[in-house]
C-alpha positions in Angstrom: 20.2 -68.7 40.3 16.6 -69.4 39.4 14.7 -72.5 40.4 12.5 -72.3 37.4 14.4 -72.1 34.1 11.4 -72.4 31.8 10.8 -68.7 31.9 14.5 -67.8 31.5 14.0 -66.7 27.9 10.8 -64.8 28.5 12.6 -61.5 28.5 15.0 -62.2 25.7 12.7 -63.3 22.9 11.5 -61.4 19.9 13.2 -60.2 16.7 16.5 -58.5 16.5 14.7 -55.2 15.7 13.5 -55.1 19.3 16.9 -55.5 20.8 18.0 -52.4 22.8 20.8 -50.2 21.8 24.1 -50.3 23.7 23.2 -47.0 25.4 19.8 -48.5 26.5 21.5 -51.6 27.8 24.0 -49.6 29.8 21.1 -47.6 31.3 19.3 -50.8 32.3 22.5 -52.2 33.9 23.1 -49.1 35.9 19.5 -49.1 37.1 20.1 -52.8 38.1 23.2 -51.8 40.0 21.3 -49.1 41.9 18.7 -51.7 42.8 21.2 -54.1 44.3 23.0 -51.3 46.1 19.7 -50.6 47.9 17.6 -48.2 45.9 14.2 -48.5 44.3 15.3 -47.7 40.8 13.9 -47.2 37.3 15.4 -46.2 33.9 13.9 -44.2 31.1 11.4 -42.1 33.1 9.5 -40.0 30.7 9.4 -36.2 31.4 7.4 -34.8 28.5 4.2 -36.4 29.5 4.5 -34.9 32.9 5.4 -31.3 32.0 3.2 -31.4 28.8 5.7 -29.2 27.0 8.1 -29.7 24.3 11.4 -30.4 26.1 14.9 -31.1 24.8 15.1 -33.5 27.7 12.6 -36.3 26.9 13.3 -38.5 29.9 15.5 -39.3 32.8 18.0 -42.1 32.1 17.8 -43.1 35.8 15.5 -42.3 38.7 15.7 -43.8 42.2 14.4 -43.4 45.7 15.6 -44.4 49.1 14.0 -44.3 52.5 15.6 -43.3 55.8 14.6 -44.9 59.1 11.8 -42.3 59.5 10.5 -43.2 56.0 11.6 -39.8 54.5 12.6 -40.1 50.9 15.8 -39.2 49.1 15.6 -38.8 45.3 18.5 -39.6 42.9 18.8 -39.2 39.2 21.4 -40.4 36.7 22.7 -39.9 33.2 24.4 -42.5 31.1 26.5 -41.9 28.0 28.1 -44.8 26.2 29.4 -43.1 23.1 33.1 -42.9 22.4 33.3 -41.1 19.0 34.4 -37.5 18.3 30.9 -36.2 18.8 30.5 -38.1 22.1 29.3 -36.1 25.2 32.0 -34.5 27.3 32.0 -35.1 31.1 32.1 -31.5 32.1 29.2 -30.6 29.7 27.1 -33.4 31.0 27.8 -32.5 34.7 26.6 -29.0 34.1 23.6 -30.2 32.2 22.8 -32.8 34.9 22.9 -30.2 37.6 20.1 -28.3 35.8 18.0 -31.5 35.5 18.6 -32.2 39.2 17.1 -28.8 40.1 14.2 -29.3 37.7 13.0 -32.6 39.3 14.0 -31.8 42.8 16.6 -34.6 43.1 18.9 -34.6 46.1 21.9 -35.9 44.1 22.8 -37.3 40.8 25.3 -39.6 39.1 26.9 -39.5 35.7 28.2 -42.6 34.0 30.2 -41.8 30.8 32.4 -43.8 28.5 35.0 -41.0 28.2 37.8 -40.4 30.7 36.8 -38.8 34.0 39.7 -36.9 35.6 40.1 -36.1 39.3 39.3 -32.5 38.5 36.0 -33.5 36.9 35.1 -35.7 39.8 35.9 -32.9 42.3 33.8 -30.4 40.3 30.9 -32.9 40.1 31.0 -33.4 43.9 30.8 -29.7 44.5 27.6 -29.7 42.4 26.1 -32.8 44.1 27.0 -35.1 41.2 29.1 -38.2 41.2 31.0 -38.8 38.0 32.4 -42.2 36.9 33.5 -43.8 33.7 32.2 -47.2 32.5 35.2 -49.0 34.0 34.3 -47.6 37.4 30.7 -48.8 36.9 31.7 -52.3 35.9 33.8 -52.7 39.0 30.8 -51.7 41.1 28.6 -54.0 39.0 30.9 -57.0 39.6 30.8 -56.5 43.4 27.1 -55.7 43.8 25.3 -57.6 41.0 27.4 -60.5 39.8 25.1 -63.6 39.4 22.0 -61.5 40.4 21.7 -60.0 36.9 18.4 -59.9 35.2 16.2 -60.5 38.2 13.0 -58.4 38.7 12.2 -55.3 36.7 15.9 -54.3 36.1 18.6 -55.5 33.7 18.8 -56.1 30.0 16.4 -59.0 29.8 13.8 -56.8 31.6 14.4 -54.0 29.1 13.7 -56.3 26.2 10.5 -57.5 27.9 9.5 -53.9 28.5 9.9 -53.1 24.8 7.6 -56.0 23.9 5.0 -54.9 26.4 5.2 -51.4 25.1 4.6 -52.7 21.6 1.5 -54.6 22.8 0.1 -51.7 24.7 0.5 -49.4 21.7 -2.3 -51.4 20.0 -4.9 -50.4 22.7 -5.2 -46.8 23.7 -6.2 -47.6 27.3 -3.2 -49.8 27.8 -0.9 -47.3 26.2 -2.1 -44.6 28.5 -1.5 -46.9 31.5 2.0 -47.8 30.2 3.1 -44.2 29.9 1.5 -43.2 33.2 3.6 -45.9 34.9 6.8 -44.9 33.0 6.6 -41.2 33.7 3.9 -39.1 35.3 3.4 -41.3 38.4 6.9 -40.4 39.7 6.1 -36.7 39.9 2.7 -36.9 41.7 1.8 -36.2 45.3 1.8 -39.7 46.9 -1.9 -39.5 47.8 -2.9 -38.6 44.2 -0.5 -41.3 42.9 -2.2 -43.8 45.2 -5.7 -42.9 44.0 -4.7 -43.1 40.3 -2.8 -46.4 40.8 -5.7 -48.0 42.5 -8.0 -46.9 39.7 -5.5 -48.2 37.1 -5.2 -51.6 38.9 -9.0 -51.8 39.0 -9.1 -51.4 35.2 -6.2 -53.8 34.6 -7.8 -56.4 36.9 -11.0 -56.3 34.8 -9.0 -57.0 31.7 -7.4 -60.1 33.2 -8.5 -63.5 32.0 -6.4 -66.7 31.5 -7.8 -66.8 27.9 -5.8 -63.8 26.9 -3.3 -64.3 24.1 0.3 -64.6 25.3 1.4 -61.1 24.4 -1.7 -59.5 25.9 -1.5 -61.6 29.1 2.2 -60.6 29.5 1.2 -56.9 29.1 -1.5 -57.1 31.7 0.7 -58.9 34.1 3.5 -56.4 33.6 1.1 -53.4 34.1 -0.3 -55.0 37.3 3.2 -55.7 38.7 4.5 -52.2 37.9 1.4 -50.6 39.3 1.4 -52.6 42.5 5.1 -52.0 43.0 4.6 -48.3 42.6 1.6 -48.3 44.8 3.7 -49.9 47.5 6.3 -47.2 47.0 3.7 -44.5 47.5 2.1 -46.2 50.5 5.4 -46.2 52.3 6.0 -42.5 51.2 2.6 -41.5 52.5 3.3 -43.5 55.7 6.3 -41.3 56.3 4.0 -38.3 56.7 2.3 -39.9 59.7 5.5 -40.0 61.9 4.8 -36.8 63.8 0.9 -37.1 63.9 -1.4 -38.7 66.3 -3.9 -41.3 65.0 -6.9 -38.9 64.8 -5.0 -36.2 63.0 -3.6 -38.8 60.6 -7.0 -40.2 59.8 -8.3 -36.7 59.1 -5.4 -35.9 56.9 -5.8 -39.1 54.8 -9.6 -38.4 54.4 -8.8 -34.9 53.2 -5.9 -35.8 50.9 -7.6 -38.8 49.4 -10.7 -36.7 48.6 -8.8 -34.0 46.7 -7.7 -34.4 43.1 -5.3 -32.3 41.2 -6.8 -29.2 42.9 -5.7 -28.9 46.5 -8.4 -29.2 49.2 -8.0 -25.7 50.5 -8.9 -24.4 47.0 -11.8 -26.8 46.7 -13.2 -25.5 50.0 -13.1 -21.9 48.6 -14.9 -23.1 45.5 -17.4 -25.0 47.6 -18.1 -22.0 49.8 -18.8 -19.9 46.7 -21.0 -22.5 45.2 -22.9 -22.8 48.6 -23.6 -19.1 48.7 -24.8 -19.1 45.1 -27.0 -22.2 45.5 -28.4 -20.9 48.9 -29.4 -17.6 47.1 -31.1 -19.5 44.3 -33.0 -21.8 46.7 -34.0 -18.9 49.0 -35.4 -17.0 46.0 -37.3 -20.1 45.0 -38.7 -20.3 48.6 -37.3 -23.8 49.0 -37.8 -25.3 52.5 -34.9 -24.5 55.0 -34.1 -28.1 55.6 -33.5 -28.7 51.9 -31.3 -25.6 51.7 -29.3 -27.0 54.7 -28.8 -30.4 53.0 -27.4 -28.6 49.9 -24.5 -27.1 51.8 -21.2 -28.7 51.0 -22.6 -30.7 48.0 -19.8 -29.5 45.8 -17.0 -30.5 48.3 -15.3 -33.8 47.3 -15.9 -36.9 49.4 -13.1 -39.3 50.3 -13.2 -42.7 48.6 -14.5 -45.7 50.5 -11.0 -47.0 51.0 -9.8 -43.9 52.9 -10.1 -45.6 56.3 -8.3 -48.8 55.2 -5.6 -46.6 53.5 -5.0 -44.7 56.8 -4.8 -48.0 58.7 -2.4 -49.5 56.1 -0.1 -46.5 56.2 -0.3 -46.4 60.1 0.9 -50.0 60.3 3.7 -49.3 57.9 4.8 -46.4 60.0 4.7 -48.5 63.1 7.3 -50.9 61.8 9.4 -48.5 59.7 12.6 -50.8 59.6 10.5 -53.4 57.7 8.4 -50.9 55.7 11.4 -49.1 54.2 12.5 -52.4 52.5 9.0 -53.3 51.3 9.0 -51.5 47.9 12.1 -53.2 46.7 10.9 -56.5 48.0 7.6 -56.2 46.2 9.3 -55.0 43.1 11.5 -58.0 42.8 8.9 -60.6 43.9 6.1 -59.3 41.6 8.2 -59.2 38.5 9.6 -62.7 39.2 6.4 -64.4 40.2 3.6 -62.5 38.3 5.5 -61.4 35.1 8.2 -64.0 34.6 6.3 -66.7 36.5 9.3 -68.2 38.2 10.5 -68.5 41.8 13.5 -66.8 43.3 16.3 -68.9 44.7 16.7 -69.3 48.5 19.9 -67.2 48.3 18.1 -64.2 46.8 15.1 -64.7 49.1 17.5 -64.5 52.1 19.4 -61.5 50.8 16.2 -59.5 50.3 14.6 -60.7 53.5 11.5 -61.9 51.7 10.7 -64.7 54.1 11.0 -62.6 57.3 7.7 -62.4 59.2 7.4 -58.7 59.0 7.8 -58.7 55.2 5.3 -61.5 54.8 2.8 -59.7 57.0 3.0 -56.4 55.0 2.7 -58.2 51.7 -0.5 -59.8 52.9 -1.8 -56.5 54.1 -1.2 -54.9 50.7 -3.0 -57.9 49.1 -5.9 -57.4 51.4 -6.0 -53.7 50.8 -6.0 -54.2 47.0 -8.8 -56.8 47.3 -10.9 -54.4 49.4 -10.4 -51.7 46.6 -11.5 -54.2 43.9 -8.0 -53.7 42.4 -6.7 -57.2 42.3 -7.1 -60.5 40.6 -6.3 -64.1 41.5 -2.8 -64.3 39.9 -1.7 -61.0 41.5 -3.0 -62.0 44.9 -1.3 -65.4 44.6 2.0 -63.8 43.8 1.8 -61.7 46.9 0.5 -64.3 49.3 2.2 -67.6 48.2 4.7 -68.7 50.9 8.3 -67.9 50.5 10.8 -70.7 51.0 13.5 -69.9 53.7 17.2 -70.2 52.8 18.4 -73.7 52.5 15.0 -75.3 51.9 13.5 -76.5 48.7 10.2 -74.9 47.7 7.6 -77.6 47.6 5.4 -75.7 45.2 8.3 -75.3 42.8 9.2 -79.0 43.2 5.6 -79.8 42.2 6.0 -77.6 39.1 9.3 -79.2 38.1 8.4 -82.8 38.9 7.3 -85.0 35.9 3.7 -86.1 35.8 2.8 -89.4 37.5 2.7 -92.5 35.3 -0.8 -93.4 34.2 
């Protein structure tokens, strides 16, 4: 399905010790199925780094989001069990366990995929708890219908899992990269969208500073992977934030963005109380010191956080997304696929995949260019990332002239 086969083995290299287990492979395949069924999906989302407590549950096997026409989100989680031995998990136990995890993370529904038999009674009980139960044979039928020849595209699938393991090993050698990796594989999924946007922009700024074509292959791959993952998740949070503007007028929306982008982990209403207390204390000190009144006035509100310089462009970006919600709701999945193919794997998608995902539609192209411009304005981009976002997409049935140039032999001297 790919027009560039040179990078086909990029995700499958490495020693046999890096190969994922059968359980991990099944997780990656189910995540891939969810993507092609219409969700923004990830597997192996870390929980411990978010809750900062010792948990029996270390991660979510599957995590996915979907947008409705008003850009409200629906959250899904999943559990995958591939064992078939005597000690293998039992469907009823896992359904009850999964119901608890569903409540913990605030998911709207969940899905269990298990190798053991799933009876009609188990399925019915699962449905009453908001959980769909299926066996591996059920999953494989869905996979054949929805995925087929689209396997191992973008950030999902077994090849992508192998590549992620290699990136993880590279990031482990540098503390800053390791922190970035685990932020993207866990904590970011549980943050308020505005706080996530701020931290993702900061992360992209640092990653962009690391990029240079002179990086060694493994380091270059790690930087490209981090940039693709962060940009994809940033787009997801931009669309999520845009959904909050649906019932607001433009002035109220601009004020909300300025306030929410100024606050950190402490909500703004609490920061105002702290600021008021500090103002009173400082005013008393300055009055006792007989400081001029105009200086005392200037000191008021000094403790209150200021919004970042990109607050205005952020409000505009989200407002435009909201104004074309049918296109915006598809944007995170489009960006996810395109970035991992172009930036990470350095290959072009086939016209058939391009058409299925709507990548060449004018609205999708316009929004990708807006995201690229927003990142450039935040100093959170680099040339290869911007090229991946802005390079033209070939419509269905046409050959890509840029790809033809890559594949053509050099002219005779």
